[in-house]
C-alpha positions in Angstrom: -73.2 129.1 22.8 -71.6 126.6 21.0 -71.1 126.4 17.5 -73.3 123.9 16.7 -76.0 125.6 18.4 -75.5 128.4 16.5 -75.5 126.5 13.1 -78.8 124.9 14.1 -80.4 128.5 14.7 -79.3 129.6 11.6 -80.5 126.8 9.6 -83.9 127.0 11.1 -84.2 130.5 10.7 -83.3 130.3 6.9 -85.9 127.9 6.3 -88.6 129.0 8.8 -88.3 131.9 6.8 -88.5 130.4 3.7 -91.9 128.3 5.1 -93.3 131.4 5.9 -92.9 133.0 2.7 -93.7 129.8 0.6 -95.7 127.7 2.3 -97.6 130.1 4.3 -101.1 132.0 2.5 -100.3 135.4 4.6 -102.0 138.5 4.0 -100.6 140.2 0.5 -99.7 143.4 2.7 -97.8 141.8 5.4 -94.1 141.3 5.6 -92.9 139.0 8.2 -89.3 139.0 9.0 -87.4 135.9 11.3 -84.7 138.3 13.2 -83.1 135.4 15.2 -83.7 132.1 16.5 -82.7 131.1 19.8 -82.6 127.5 20.6 -82.2 125.8 23.8 -79.0 123.9 25.1 -80.6 120.4 24.7 -82.5 121.0 20.9 -85.8 120.5 22.5 -87.2 124.1 21.9 -86.6 127.4 19.6 -87.8 130.4 20.0 -88.4 132.1 16.7 -88.1 136.0 17.2 -90.3 138.1 14.6 -90.8 141.4 12.9 -94.2 142.3 11.2 -94.8 144.9 9.3 -97.4 146.4 9.7 -96.9 146.2 13.1 -101.3 146.2 13.7 -101.0 143.1 11.9 -98.8 140.8 14.9 -101.7 139.5 16.4 -103.1 137.9 12.8 -99.6 136.4 12.1 -99.5 134.9 15.7 -103.2 133.4 15.0 -102.1 132.1 11.7 -98.6 130.5 12.9 -99.9 129.0 15.8 -102.7 127.5 13.5 -100.1 125.9 10.8 -97.5 125.3 13.6 -98.1 121.2 12.3 -97.8 121.6 8.7 -94.3 124.2 9.7 -92.9 121.6 11.6 -93.6 118.7 8.7 -92.0 121.0 6.3 -89.1 121.9 8.6 -88.8 118.1 9.6 -88.2 117.4 6.1 -85.6 120.0 5.2 -83.7 119.5 8.4 -81.9 116.2 8.8 -82.0 116.3 12.8 -82.8 113.3 14.9 -85.3 115.5 16.7 -86.6 118.9 15.6 -86.9 121.6 18.2 -90.3 122.2 19.3 -90.7 125.7 17.4 -92.2 128.7 19.1 -93.0 132.3 18.0 -92.6 135.6 19.7 -92.5 139.3 18.3 -89.6 141.2 19.1 -90.3 144.2 20.7 -87.7 145.9 20.1 -88.7 146.6 16.4 -92.2 147.5 18.0 -90.0 150.2 20.0 -87.9 151.2 16.9 -90.8 151.7 15.0 -92.3 153.9 17.6 -89.3 156.1 17.8 -89.1 156.2 14.0 -92.6 157.8 13.9 -91.6 160.2 17.0 -88.5 161.7 15.0 -90.5 161.8 12.1 -93.2 164.0 13.6 -90.4 166.3 15.2 -89.2 166.4 11.6 -92.4 167.7 10.2 -92.9 170.0 13.2 -89.8 171.8 12.1 -90.4 172.2 8.8 -93.6 173.7 9.4 -92.2 176.5 11.2 
């Protein structure tokens, strides 16, 4: 990947995190982390990979982000000085969900060992 794309990815990730934290009204009990952003080579599209805690709130978060995408684009456009802004798409990083499941299994195993 080119240095330009890497820099765009990093800037979008940082600004999206700030926008989600400061501009959107998500539930106080929900934590959203932008893990990475992948921008297409032509800079037309950017996929933002999210981690949501608690994981059962992922549908709520995706629905809220989809509803607010116009406002997110508008704020992001003001922060980035780019000729054209990539169309942002949000997806839940499934790896994070699998890690959470594994941690839960390990915790059950630890608890079983201490009970014996």
